[in-house]
VMD Tcl script that draws the C-alpha trace (Angstrom):
set ca {
  {91.48 107.97 88.69}
  {90.48 110.33 91.48}
  {89.69 109.04 94.72}
  {89.53 105.31 95.63}
  {87.40 104.01 97.90}
  {86.50 101.22 100.38}
  {83.87 99.68 102.30}
  {85.66 98.36 105.57}
  {84.38 96.09 107.90}
  {85.53 93.12 110.32}
  {84.45 90.61 112.75}
  {81.39 89.36 110.73}
  {81.52 86.07 112.48}
  {79.24 84.06 110.20}
  {78.08 80.95 111.68}
  {76.45 77.46 110.66}
  {73.19 78.48 111.31}
  {73.18 82.17 109.70}
  {70.30 82.90 107.45}
  {68.08 80.59 109.12}
  {64.33 81.51 109.81}
  {65.21 82.50 113.25}
  {68.44 84.09 112.59}
  {68.18 87.64 114.54}
  {71.50 88.78 112.94}
  {69.70 88.27 109.65}
  {68.02 91.71 110.03}
  {71.24 93.68 111.11}
  {72.83 92.55 107.61}
  {69.95 93.68 105.90}
  {70.28 97.33 107.70}
  {73.82 97.20 106.84}
  {73.17 96.63 103.38}
  {70.76 99.20 103.26}
  {72.88 101.49 104.74}
  {75.35 101.19 101.94}
  {72.94 100.72 99.18}
  {71.23 104.17 100.35}
  {74.08 106.42 102.01}
  {77.30 104.47 101.08}
  {76.73 105.06 97.39}
  {75.61 108.67 97.48}
  {78.49 109.52 99.22}
  {81.19 107.59 97.63}
  {79.67 107.17 94.10}
  {81.68 104.09 93.37}
  {84.06 102.07 95.53}
  {87.24 99.87 94.63}
  {86.84 97.07 96.73}
  {85.66 95.43 100.21}
  {87.90 95.17 102.94}
  {87.60 92.68 105.61}
  {89.56 92.67 108.75}
  {89.03 89.12 109.79}
  {86.91 86.91 111.88}
  {84.89 86.05 108.74}
  {83.75 82.71 110.19}
  {83.19 81.99 113.55}
  {84.92 78.88 114.00}
  {86.68 78.33 110.47}
  {84.29 76.10 109.15}
  {83.17 75.51 105.38}
  {79.81 76.07 105.58}
  {80.15 79.63 107.52}
  {82.32 80.96 104.72}
  {79.52 79.86 101.89}
  {77.44 82.11 103.87}
  {80.11 84.81 104.14}
  {80.64 84.71 100.65}
  {77.02 85.37 99.84}
  {76.79 88.30 101.93}
  {80.02 89.98 100.47}
  {78.58 89.50 97.02}
  {75.67 91.44 98.06}
  {77.80 94.29 99.02}
  {79.91 94.02 95.35}
  {76.69 94.04 93.68}
  {75.44 97.15 95.20}
  {78.17 98.86 93.35}
  {78.13 96.93 90.06}
  {81.74 95.86 90.70}
  {83.66 92.38 90.24}
  {82.50 89.90 93.30}
  {86.53 89.20 93.30}
  {86.89 92.97 94.83}
  {87.14 91.48 98.13}
  {90.58 91.78 100.32}
  {90.55 89.77 103.59}
  {92.84 88.45 105.99}
  {92.29 85.47 108.74}
  {91.02 86.03 112.37}
  {91.33 84.09 115.31}
  {87.72 82.81 114.55}
  {89.08 81.95 110.88}
  {91.14 79.13 112.81}
  {89.58 75.85 112.80}
  {90.70 75.02 116.38}
  {89.98 71.45 116.13}
  {93.59 71.17 113.82}
  {95.49 71.42 116.68}
  {93.48 69.60 119.08}
  {93.95 66.51 117.09}
  {97.38 66.87 115.38}
  {100.23 67.04 118.28}
  {102.39 67.91 115.52}
  {100.84 71.22 114.66}
  {100.33 72.20 118.08}
  {103.62 71.53 119.17}
  {105.04 73.82 116.11}
  {102.55 76.77 117.63}
  {103.96 75.98 121.10}
  {107.45 76.03 119.87}
  {106.92 79.45 118.05}
  {105.12 80.76 121.26}
  {107.89 80.13 123.44}
  {110.72 81.47 121.97}
  {111.58 84.57 123.58}
  {113.30 86.77 120.94}
  {111.85 87.97 117.52}
  {114.74 87.12 115.36}
  {114.98 83.40 116.67}
  {111.21 83.15 116.27}
  {111.52 84.35 112.56}
  {114.03 81.67 112.32}
  {112.02 79.00 113.65}
  {109.19 80.14 111.36}
  {111.31 80.29 108.50}
  {112.68 76.91 109.03}
  {108.83 75.55 109.43}
  {107.97 77.03 105.55}
  {110.73 75.41 104.15}
  {110.66 72.06 105.65}
  {110.70 69.74 102.68}
  {107.82 67.64 104.19}
  {106.14 69.86 106.07}
  {106.20 73.42 104.83}
  {102.49 73.86 105.21}
  {102.16 72.87 108.84}
  {101.44 76.38 110.17}
  {98.98 77.12 107.51}
  {96.72 73.86 108.51}
  {94.64 75.58 110.83}
  {93.27 78.34 108.31}
  {93.03 76.04 105.59}
  {89.16 76.64 105.36}
  {89.74 80.16 104.99}
  {92.24 79.86 102.42}
  {89.86 77.78 100.34}
  {87.47 80.68 100.60}
  {90.13 83.34 100.05}
  {91.87 81.90 97.41}
  {88.62 83.29 95.26}
  {90.03 86.76 95.80}
  {93.88 86.17 95.86}
  {94.03 86.84 99.50}
  {95.17 83.10 100.56}
  {98.65 82.62 102.01}
  {100.66 79.76 102.08}
  {104.52 79.06 102.54}
  {105.44 80.32 99.05}
  {103.58 83.45 99.79}
  {103.01 84.40 103.37}
  {101.33 88.04 102.29}
  {99.27 88.75 100.03}
  {99.28 92.36 98.00}
  {97.51 94.34 95.70}
  {98.26 97.79 93.99}
  {95.77 100.55 93.07}
  {96.73 103.61 91.18}
  {96.33 107.28 92.29}
  {96.90 110.47 90.51}
  {100.36 112.01 90.19}
  {101.81 108.45 89.50}
  {101.39 107.36 93.04}
  {100.08 103.95 94.07}
  {98.29 102.53 96.85}
  {99.56 99.14 97.67}
  {97.51 97.05 100.32}
  {99.27 94.19 102.05}
  {97.29 91.37 103.77}
  {99.53 90.11 107.29}
  {98.00 87.14 108.72}
  {98.44 87.37 112.45}
  {97.06 83.79 113.27}
  {99.70 81.56 112.88}
  {99.53 80.76 116.99}
  {95.91 80.90 117.44}
  {94.22 77.96 118.92}
  {92.05 76.83 122.07}
  {94.69 78.26 124.37}
  {93.63 81.73 123.24}
  {90.76 81.14 125.79}
  {92.99 80.85 128.79}
  {93.57 84.57 128.17}
  {91.40 87.55 129.97}
  {88.97 88.45 126.94}
  {91.00 86.34 124.40}
  {94.05 88.80 124.64}
  {96.60 86.24 123.83}
  {99.38 87.94 122.03}
  {100.35 86.87 118.36}
  {103.14 86.60 116.36}
  {103.81 89.18 113.77}
  {107.54 88.65 112.01}
  {109.64 90.86 110.18}
  {109.29 89.15 107.11}
  {105.70 90.49 106.88}
  {106.38 94.29 107.14}
  {106.17 95.66 103.90}
  {109.26 96.58 101.57}
  {109.58 100.28 100.73}
  {108.37 101.11 97.21}
  {108.85 104.60 95.51}
  {105.68 106.47 94.69}
  {103.71 104.36 96.86}
  {101.38 104.79 99.60}
  {101.34 101.66 102.01}
  {98.61 100.28 103.61}
  {97.93 97.10 105.80}
  {95.07 95.15 106.75}
  {95.95 92.72 109.64}
  {93.25 91.31 112.30}
  {95.19 91.54 115.60}
  {95.97 95.21 116.54}
  {99.53 96.06 117.54}
  {98.77 95.84 121.18}
  {97.88 92.24 120.71}
  {101.50 91.55 119.15}
  {104.48 89.54 120.66}
  {107.58 91.58 120.19}
  {105.53 94.71 119.59}
  {108.56 96.91 120.56}
  {110.72 95.49 118.32}
  {108.57 95.95 114.75}
  {106.57 99.08 115.94}
  {108.65 101.88 114.82}
  {109.20 99.92 111.37}
  {105.76 99.14 111.04}
  {104.59 102.73 111.40}
  {107.41 104.16 108.98}
  {106.91 101.63 106.09}
  {102.87 101.57 106.66}
  {101.14 104.82 106.49}
  {97.64 103.49 106.66}
  {97.11 100.67 108.88}
  {93.68 98.54 109.32}
  {92.80 96.40 111.98}
  {89.98 94.46 113.31}
  {89.49 92.11 116.70}
  {88.59 94.45 119.16}
  {85.32 95.02 118.98}
  {85.21 98.96 119.71}
  {86.12 101.47 116.96}
  {88.75 103.90 117.01}
  {91.07 105.97 114.92}
  {94.35 107.25 115.32}
  {96.03 110.10 113.50}
  {99.45 111.06 113.78}
  {101.43 112.98 111.30}
  {102.86 110.15 109.63}
  {100.06 107.44 110.17}
  {96.28 106.57 109.93}
  {95.39 103.59 112.24}
  {91.87 102.26 112.30}
  {90.09 99.56 114.19}
  {87.05 98.99 112.64}
  {84.97 97.83 115.30}
  {82.66 94.40 115.09}
  {80.14 94.63 112.10}
  {78.54 91.82 113.19}
  {79.47 91.03 117.14}
  {78.57 88.51 119.58}
  {75.76 89.74 120.93}
  {75.96 90.86 124.87}
  {76.01 94.01 126.99}
  {78.33 95.89 124.45}
  {76.71 95.06 121.19}
  {77.34 97.85 119.29}
  {77.85 96.70 115.27}
  {80.10 99.57 113.35}
  {81.53 99.36 110.12}
  {83.38 102.02 107.72}
  {83.74 103.95 104.62}
  {86.96 105.10 103.47}
  {88.22 107.15 100.33}
  {91.83 108.03 99.77}
  {93.12 110.36 97.16}
  {96.52 111.99 96.05}
  {96.76 115.85 95.80}
  {99.62 118.33 95.15}
  {100.40 120.95 97.46}
  {103.39 123.49 97.02}
  {104.95 120.53 94.65}
  {104.67 117.80 97.53}
  {102.38 114.72 97.18}
  {99.92 114.82 99.93}
  {97.49 111.78 100.78}
  {93.99 112.82 101.86}
  {92.24 110.35 103.52}
  {88.21 110.46 104.72}
  {87.25 108.19 107.35}
  {83.07 107.50 107.52}
  {82.67 105.70 110.68}
  {79.26 104.09 110.82}
  {77.49 102.75 113.79}
  {73.95 101.18 114.48}
  {71.49 103.56 115.79}
  {69.92 103.16 119.05}
  {66.66 101.77 117.69}
  {68.80 99.50 115.69}
  {66.70 100.26 112.42}
  {69.88 101.88 110.71}
  {73.56 102.93 110.84}
  {74.21 106.47 111.17}
  {77.65 108.17 111.10}
  {79.41 108.29 114.54}
  {79.32 111.83 115.24}
  {81.09 111.38 118.37}
  {84.40 109.85 116.68}
  {83.64 112.68 114.10}
  {83.45 115.72 116.47}
  {79.75 116.63 114.90}
  {80.46 115.75 111.41}
  {80.00 112.47 109.45}
  {83.60 111.85 108.64}
  {87.07 112.33 109.50}
  {89.51 114.03 107.46}
  {93.58 113.56 107.71}
  {96.27 114.66 105.62}
  {99.59 112.55 105.36}
  {102.42 114.32 103.48}
  {103.97 111.37 101.99}
  {106.81 113.13 100.12}
  {108.00 114.89 103.43}
  {107.63 111.73 105.38}
  {109.42 109.59 103.15}
  {112.52 112.27 103.13}
  {112.46 112.33 106.96}
  {112.41 108.46 107.14}
  {115.25 108.32 104.82}
  {117.73 111.28 104.51}
  {120.41 112.28 106.75}
  {119.16 115.86 106.98}
  {115.97 115.18 108.59}
  {117.53 112.54 110.67}
  {119.79 115.05 112.14}
  {116.80 117.55 112.43}
  {115.03 114.78 114.42}
  {118.13 114.26 116.89}
  {118.28 117.86 117.43}
  {114.68 118.36 118.05}
  {113.75 114.98 119.65}
  {111.60 116.82 122.42}
  {109.68 118.93 120.47}
  {106.91 116.51 119.09}
  {105.43 115.61 122.78}
  {101.77 116.36 121.57}
  {99.75 113.09 121.72}
  {96.32 113.48 119.24}
  {93.71 110.85 120.23}
  {90.21 110.12 118.81}
  {88.18 107.52 120.04}
  {84.00 106.66 120.01}
  {84.33 107.69 123.59}
  {86.16 110.84 123.91}
  {86.48 113.94 122.06}
  {90.14 115.02 120.60}
  {92.37 115.47 123.28}
  {96.18 116.84 123.52}
  {98.18 115.23 125.92}
  {101.64 115.90 126.83}
  {103.64 113.11 127.37}
  {106.52 114.68 129.63}
  {104.22 116.16 131.80}
  {102.06 112.93 131.98}
  {105.18 110.94 133.02}
  {105.78 113.52 135.53}
  {102.28 113.11 137.27}
  {102.83 109.60 136.70}
  {105.87 109.26 138.76}
  {104.53 111.79 141.48}
  {101.88 109.23 142.69}
  {102.58 106.48 144.99}
  {104.22 103.43 143.91}
  {101.03 101.29 144.83}
  {98.50 104.01 142.68}
  {100.87 103.36 140.06}
  {100.23 99.85 139.52}
  {96.74 100.12 140.36}
  {96.43 102.42 137.28}
  {98.74 100.06 135.14}
  {96.54 97.09 136.20}
  {93.23 98.95 135.43}
  {94.35 99.85 132.12}
  {95.83 96.76 131.12}
  {99.39 98.29 130.73}
  {101.49 96.33 132.79}
  {102.73 92.86 131.02}
  {103.65 90.22 133.12}
  {107.55 90.43 132.22}
  {107.00 94.32 133.49}
  {106.12 93.48 136.88}
  {109.41 93.02 138.71}
  {110.79 95.89 136.65}
  {111.19 99.59 138.06}
  {108.36 101.66 136.17}
  {111.12 104.09 135.44}
  {112.85 101.91 132.88}
  {109.50 100.80 131.14}
  {107.60 104.40 130.98}
  {108.28 104.66 127.25}
  {107.00 101.37 126.75}
  {103.78 102.19 128.89}
  {103.27 105.34 126.96}
  {103.42 103.50 123.81}
  {101.10 100.61 124.79}
  {98.65 103.47 125.89}
  {98.49 104.98 122.53}
  {98.34 101.67 120.71}
  {95.32 100.74 122.81}
  {93.89 104.25 122.71}
  {94.06 104.43 126.33}
  {96.38 107.91 126.63}
  {92.87 109.65 127.89}
  {92.14 107.36 130.12}
  {95.79 107.22 131.80}
  {95.57 110.77 131.69}
  {92.49 111.24 133.61}
  {93.45 108.45 136.16}
  {96.64 110.02 137.12}
  {94.83 113.27 137.53}
  {92.05 112.03 139.92}
}
mol new
graphics top color blue
foreach p $ca { graphics top sphere $p radius 0.5 }
foreach p [lrange $ca 0 end-1] q [lrange $ca 1 end] { graphics top cylinder $p $q radius 0.2 }
display resetview
């Protein structure tokens, strides 16, 4: 079996006019396919699938998916693998916004879910909708065309299956299980009322994978954690259950590495053109090896970025510290023991202040080590006015937090900075 490899891309944004004689993105797609044909095939030799993190279409129309399907088939053809070897989830651009505009019952269901203030109550309301004897598909109407497209790959969702999964075999009797998570149940035209479309989306507890023995869990989801409602209620469980997390939506690429997790935001492969236009995508390889009688998961991430001359993709050496890939190891046996064993729990309680170092990598900064306790100390040494300015500048202050003391929410602020890869910026602004 050996390594399992994937092409990982997101936000390919096919529009109805894609492929016409004046489509400037046709050249971008050709450059990306050329990079895969020459460089990915050389480095990976073979791949097991194409992972697409949402925003396949631009407005959720059938014509856009027809064009996207042809493009994805070209990738699978390069490796001579089945055309069904595509794994995808919907993004906000895969939502047909005409549905909630024209259907008050769909829009009202979305508004009801969005207005509930607790995770448990929202989950109960969601469950009532998908079990309704007359309208159990109500919340899936907005992604109907996406689901028609995704059904070709077994990646469609419906009231009877809100998540899809697929399992690959690794060495040493380990498995890699991918779970697709739909983060777009609330998405509609109201998204545009929020700056940079940063509306918070609903991820329910039923969408968090269950534990399985001898299994590495990998999630594929469009909206990253900083875009989730009830983040603090599900973040810890998600990180404990899901070892490798893949996201789209944010058009900047980042790789977050911790002892227990790999969290990748792929960047946009075909973003809307503007001042920050910077197409990106990844290759990923995963394998299980043995070390000291423990199963170790070795992950290689190859971030690819369009060169300045726009005539080819190249390794993102800034993200890779001068190399063409990032290597990370997860001690999967130790992680499972730590999560479930009373012995490890006691050790964690006795040493809760030891693990204070945060490692951050992103496309703009080199690797840095930040001590959270020192960060908090320096933050509270600033004036209240300066504290507020920093939190607003970095979008770390939610509306509900504005009336609260920062000492009550400092952990929440730091967690949000981690998830948004803003720890380095926060540290620098505090020390300015």
